[in-house]
C-alpha angles and dihedrals in degrees: 000000000000122000113235128210093226096061101037137069091235129100122238093265092052091044090054094049091048093049088052093050108037098062091052094057124099120224090258092051092049090051090049093049091048092052092044092055090047090053092050090051089055090057094059137249094292092060093049092050092049091051095048098096091061108025096186095043114104113244115237123229093255091051091051091059096039119123097012151036118325113268115249116262113268123233113248091201115103128183115207114194123184134193110195137164101181102021104260097116092040090057094046091048092051093049094046090048092053092052091049092052089053087058092054102261121141105235132201111186121183146153107256093243090055093051119093102234093206090066089063090090086064094052120099102176120036128179116189123197112183141157129209118240130201114337099351096311129140117254114259096264092049097049099089095045090046089053092048094050093050093046131091089254093068109110130228111270107196090138094055129103115192148166133196131217110194124195121196148122124267092213087072120083094228095051110188089342095152090055089048090050093054093043093052095043096049088051090049090053091055103266122143124223120246087198135345120281114263120211114206131200125209092285093059108151099102099044091044091053090049092049092051092048090053091049096048090046092051096046092050090045088217141060127000135261112209094153091052093051094048091047091053092054090047090048090051091051091046089056090063089075113011098180096043140068090221125094144143093295093040107040123192116237102231123195116236111237100177138007113184135172107233094194123091126241112283094032117136087215134070117206119179126208109201126189116198130192117239093185112146095008102093086218115150132172142183129233108278095036122121132234117228112211124188106210134191125247117246108277091221092057091047091051093049096051092050091049093048090053096042093235132152110247090212095054112123114245137164116278099193144350091277093072099251111149138205142149121307089242093054090046092054095039098048113009114039134057110240103159101066128064121204133181092250091053092053092047090054091045090053089063089060098043133068090199107134089204093061094048091048092052089059095054113120093244091053096066094119092051091047091052093049092047095052095051114096094355131112141193093284090058090051097050092044098044094051103035145172101071123181101189130118119244090242092061097041099051090058092069092055123100120243111265100257125219120253115235120221130182108251110246099198142062115242091213091052093044108027116204092008137098127196129199140176126225130174115214112244117211128158146145122248132167092355097308136094113246131201135207101245100226100022094055091040087057096041099047111019109030117087133175108282092033120109134233126203104236145162138183120251109197115218112200089180096066108052140135117252112269090235111071090202091067114104117245129209114194124191115187125146119187116346086349086085092071102093091047088064085056093046093050095045088052094047086049091054090047091051085231117188096198116118117254129201125189125197110193132176141177140138109279130018095212098048106018109045100118116211090358094156090051093054092045091052093047092050090051093048092046095242088117115046101186136013125189121180136191119196104188100197096046095076134048091243112052115244123198133180092266087063092054089050093056092046088058096041102133095045093046090051090050090055089050090052087052091056103264121170116228122213126188123189130176142041113021099193099063116353096048092049093047092048091048089052092047090052090051090049088051094051094043093050100042098035095045090236134148117249089255092052092044090052090048088050092056092044086053091053089051094052089052088051089242091120112052131170134196099183132156 
């Protein structure tokens, strides 16, 4: 888009310069420049004027004060709050805090649910790092702070300077919604931005580094610190696997030792149990951590896209932003996402297509139609629905998002299975818009991965889903379907520890005969006393469907007794339905057995969450 003199505050010469510069900037450079200008604004008009001869030169402290009254002393105290479901924001917050401490700042870093919200009125510099969970909802440890900030109890914050880093996924409708909520609300309460909010997609390293650089620049009031920001991001990645050279950006190619179907003959489901070798990697993990797996797209879909566009599969194209090249077939098979459509992708595709229908779909008043189109369609649909295309493959692949890793709860204890990692994945197959569709990683594992093959993997530590430090503490685990995977890890670990604490597993699926995942493991653990209680719910085996939340309600009194004895509660699985139903069932148990009001029962459960006695790994 070209800037016009008539609708801007710039003169003709400035407009010409801007129109020559802006199209050449990467997204990261645009973010950096926006933050730099914001930082200059905070230093006052005198500093901006002094910096004018060299726009990208960092103003010095003496320059900032030139020609006017001295600038008020800036506070060196910074509060860093994170809201994180799987640990990404927590790692980034910790790394950023470490770098700020090295520069002499006094740092308070805290999970949002551990921060006393009433102290917010005393905070002068606030940095928020938060992900978005589910359909635009805050992560569990951000929920209470989010509610407080949007309540009538929230104080005025005219004294506050803040900045927000939001992590999200553009394939979701409410992309980075929680970060947007915080950013808007802090402004409504009178806060001033240190630097603009940055919204990050799954491939977040560059925008995170740019945001950190903006923040450090603004807090210091002078200069910039690109190396510091980049180091902070690298430190966060290194924290994913402290003892290993492998990480999200440098995966380990693990040999597949076993690939078994856990479902019995006649089941309408296929659930795979995979065991991978970690030999030679120095990778370790704890129960509750997740395994990141980089899959391959379905070869058939890759071939159909190439054929629909009339491309040569052997044509060399970029594989990544670092300039590495490979064949088009390799790029679409292993490097780019081709099964998910997002609004940003369609906006970029529209720049390469003259198709009126595509441009009309992106008009502001067509939002419902755009949302409907994106659901259940992939890149093949896009190129077929809006043909013809006259664009070289080299140009087209640059608009595609990097193929993200899929995260799976680890289903084994490292101490019980040294130099191995196990995970559980249910194959996803369905029909949509007249074509059969496949879950990228699940079908890759189910159909095309054999023992002896390798999978690129890394460990994602999850500090928010961990066994109690004391092995004597009772543990209640609720995990229907593949949500039971981490509890196999938990129980194997407790067995290795020789833990005496009671354990109770609630498990559910469709049919007892064909869908009882890890049945022999649970039976052995019951016999050996590693598992104290097991309650199951098979929804299709009875006329009236029975789920895990019904079993929870049936054992209301005993479950409440366990809570009173200090039990920790863990929930893993589907967030949209199961997790909400289980949450409601737990509140009902606490209300009935504790003689509490619904509000007091909800507060009781919130308190368990703050004490990390109620932890969820839901998706």
